[in-house]
N, C-alpha and C positions, 0 to 999 in steps of 0.2 A: 696238067694242074700248074700255074705258075708258082716258081720260090719266091717270095719276095723279101721275108720276115717270117719270127718264128712264132706269127700267128698264123701263116700261111703253113708252115712246116706242123703246126698243131692241129689243125683240120686234115691234113694228109695223113699223120700218126690216127685219128681219128676214124679214120677210112681202113687204114691198111690194119691196125692191131687187133686181135680180138677184145673185145669189150672186157674182159676180168682183166686186162693187161694195161688198157686206155684210162680205165679211169683209177684203178691203183695210183697211176703218176698221176692223174690228170687233179683227184681228186681232195678234199681237205675236211677235217674233223666238224662235227656237229651240220649245223645250216651253213657253213663253209662263209660265215660273213669275212673271217680272220684271210680265208684265200683270196678273197675278193679285196680285202680291202689293202693286201699288198700290191694288188696291181692301181686301185684306183688311187690312194697316197701316194703312190711314188709319182704318178701322171699327172698329179696337181702341185707339184714342185715346181715353180717355176722360175727358169732362169733371168738374167739380166742378158739381153743383147744389144753387143755393141758392134760399131762397123771400124771400117779402117786403121786395124789394128796389126799389120802385116801378118801374118799367122799363117805364112805359104806352106814354111817349116817346119812340122812335127813331130812331139815326140814324145809317141806313148808308152816308152818303156819305164820301170819302175824296178827296184827291189825290195826283194824279203828274205828277212832273216842269211843276211849279205849273198842272195844269189838274182842276178840280174832277170827280169822275167820282160820279154815284149810286149806285153798287151798288162793292165790289173785286173786281167779276169783267169781265174782258176775255175776248172772243172768240176762240180760240187760230188760229193760222197751219195750216189744214188742207189738204194736197195736194185739186186734184180735185173740192173742194166743188160745183163748178157740176155737177159728175155726180151729184147725190144731188137735187136739184132743180132746176127752170127756171134758168139763171142764178142759180146759188146762191148765189155770195159776193155778188151785189147785193142780194138779198132780205135777207142777214143783216146787209149796213150798214145798211140799212135800219132793220132794228128793233136793232140796237145806237146807232143814231143817236137814235132815239126814248128809247129807257133811258139815255144821255146815259152810256154805255161805250163803251170803242176797241174797233174791229173789228180784226182784224190780218189782213192778207191775204197769204197765202202766193206766194213766187217762184212755184209750179207751179201757179196759178190755172188755172181756164176762164175765168173773165173777166179783161181786161186791167186792170190797177191806174190808166188814163184812166176805162176803164167805170165803173168800182167808184167809184172818187172823184167825178167827175161827177156820180153819182147819190147817193151822200150826204150827208145833210143835217149832217154832223157830220166833221171830219179824220178819215180812216182812218190806221192806223198799216201798215207794211209789212214782210215779213222776207225776208231773204236767207241765201242758203246758200253755203257758202266752196268755192267751185268753182276747178278750171283754165282754165276760161273769163273771164280777167279781163277780157276786150273784153265779156262780156255783164254781168259786177257793175258794170261803170264805168257801162254804156248804161241800166243800171236803178236804179243812184241818182242819175241825171242826172235820168230820167224823173220819178223819186218826187220828186224836189226842186223842180220844174218845176209838178209837181202841188201842191204845197204842202206835203206830204207829210214832216212836221217829227219821228219816233218812228221809229227802225230797230229791230227785233228782229232780230239776226243768232246764227244756228243754228249752231252748234259740234259739235254731235255727231255727224254723219255724214261722217266721214275717208271710211270704207266703208260699205256699206247691211248693215242685222242680215241673219241668217236669216230673211230669213219665210216659213214651208214653207206656207203656208194658200194662199199665192200662185199655187202651181206646180198648187193642188188644186183650187182654185176657178175657173182660166181667165185671171186676171190677167195671167199669165206662160205660159212655155212654148208648145211650136211648135202646138199644136193651138188656143192661147188665141183669136185672133180669132173663129175658127168656132163655138168654146163661147160666147162673150162673143154673136153676134150668136143662137145659137139663144138661150140666158138673155133676151135682149131680149124676142123675140117670146114668150116664156113668161110676163114680166111686164108685161102691158099697161098697163098703168097708170104704170109707170116710163117705158116705151118711148114713150107719147103725149107725156107731161108734158116728159119730158127730152129722150128720144131722138129726138122730133120737132120739136117744138117749142123746144126748148132750145139750139136749133143757133147760132153751129159750134160744136164740140165740141174745137176746136183747145186748145192751152194759151197762152193769150194774151198773156203775156209772151215767151215762147219766141218766139213766131211775132212779135212786133213787131221784137225784136230782128234775127228769121234772116229775115226779109222774106215768108216763106212760113209757110203752116198746119204746125201741128205736133201731130198726132196724139197718140194713146195708145201706140202700138209706137216713135214716132221719141221720143217722152217715154221710156220706157224705156229706149232706148239712148243718148238723150244725157244722161241722170242719171249711167247704168252710165259714160258716157265722162268725167265730169267730178267726179266724187267726185275728194277730193285729201288722201288719207295723208299727205303730206309737209310738208302745212302747221302752221306755228307764230306763235305770237303776233308774232313779230315779221317775219313775211312779210305782217299784216292790219295793219300801223299805217298803210300808204297811206289805208287805209277810215277809220280813226278820224280823221286827218288832214282827208281829203276831206270828211268830214258832220258838218257842225256844230251837229245838233239832236240830243236825247238817243237813244243807243245803249243795246240791251237784249242782252246776252249771254246766249241761248238754250242749256241743253243741260249748267247744271253740276250733279254730286255730291259733289264733293272739296270741303272748306274750303279748300284750297290752290291748287285750280281757281278757288275764288272770291275769294283775295286777288289771284291772277295778274289776274283780270278788272278787280279795283279798280286794280292797278299800271297794266293797258294803257288806262285811262283812260273803262271803260264808267261809263255813270250806273245801269245797273238789271244783275239777273241772273234767270234764269228757273229755278230748282229744277228737274231735268227727267230723266227717263231715256227722253226721246220716246215715251212713252205706253206703253214696255215694247217697242218695237221696233227697238231697237239692241242693246244687252251683254244676253242671255241671263241671270240669274244677279246683275243690277248692284240697287243696293239700290233699294229703295221709296223715294218723293219726300218720302213722310211719315218716314222713316226717314232720310234725307241732311238734311232740312231741319234739324233742331236744331245742330248742330254748323255749316254752315252759317250760319245764323244768329246764332251766338254768335262767329263770325269777322269778319262785316261789317256786321252790324245798323246802320244810322242810317249807315252809310257809303254803301251802296247801294241802292237800291228793290227789293226782294226778292218777286218772284213763284213764285208753283210750280205746277204742272199734275200732272197724272196721276193716275188715279182717282178723279175728283171725279164724285159721281152726285146730289147733295144737296147744299141749303144746307147742312145740319151737320157736309158735309165740308169748304164754304168754312169755316166758322168754323174746325174744328179745324185747317186749314193756319193759317190769322191765328196762333190762340192757338199754332201749334208755330212762330211766327217771320215769315211770310211779312203780306208789306205788300198783297197783291192776289194774286189767283189768273187762271188760264186755263181755259176751258172749250172740251175739245175735240173728243172724241167724243160728249159728250152734247147738244151742240146740234145738232149734224151730223145726229143720229138723229132730233131734233124737225126739223130742216130738211127733211130727206128723208120725212118722213109728210107733214108739215103746211106746208112751205113757211113764208113770214116767220108764220104765225098759228103755225105750230109751235114757232118758236125765241121767240117772242112770250110764248109760255104758258109754256113752258121758264122763261122766265126768271123769272116771276111765280109758278112752284110753287119756284124758290130762293129769290126774296127771303122769301117765306112761311116757307118751313125755319128762314132765317137768323133771321126775325122771333122764330118759335119759340125756336129753340135759345139765339138772345139775353136774352130773358127768363127762360129756365127757367135760364140758367146767372147773371144778374143784373148783364146790363151792358145800359148804356143806349146805347152808341156804338161801333163799329169801331174806335175809337183805343182801346177799353178793352179788347179780347180782347188776350191774352196769353198769358203762361204762368202765371199766377196761376186761369187758369179751369179750370187742367187738373187732373185728379185726381191 
């Protein structure tokens, strides 16, 4: 199969992965209307095509929290990434370090923080959920600090799990889930050998490090369900801001008032995100939510955006709508599943090439010049 885009990687991943893993990654909540809108609304953002602007030399670099980045892209925190390729978080972090961009490790990663941080040539970022188990949260923050991690991405849009119907149909959840997952692994031998046999251990590394015993997929679903905290509010989280002395990015903002609250809380940045369409079905797409949020806090907070990004042109669109950077999620996991580190490396090269083409055709010479002036 010829690979020339994230869409090609998605199709290749669909063929290679057991269905329970593919649909866990690919799916959204409810009828998946927000999942679709993330892509469709972003593709409808029109740009001004300009000519004869002398854009031969381009600068795709940027700076976040005093650290220079070679691209305005970070690899988003994706749960269970290590189930998509052998020690997947380690492979992705290695490529991110090569490209001088951040890799953000999920709380519910397969590889523990210490394994990924030790093998990355560049400091990683880490992500944390709001959980009832404050002991776990404190332990996680302590381990992150001891590993020299400076930037925390704090996800606030999962007080309850979204209604993800695909998981029940695919075998990711349900009473017959374990048996179905074993059968699916047997019928997908490339994945079974790469990850199933040689990618062990398959436990949730960060949770296992805290609990002192392996935490598998069944335990993971139960532990998460027991730890969602719908009663949390900003005041309950002040201890985290007090305890974490590095940059803190609040992930899951879709409303300008919430962005202002994040600023008042003391956040350094936000991620405009609907969790990839996996939480409130019918919520605004990122492309539609971003402009009003940027109007409210641009310049006060570093604004990231995710959800629906499939091309380098999409990256440019989100920057033009007001983002300072983007988080790539599903797209890089599709590539990781298909080709491991080489797949992620190739995807980033494709995105960079797309960005360069888009910048020349919109007449901008640097990421700093990408703003609302290039919107049609």
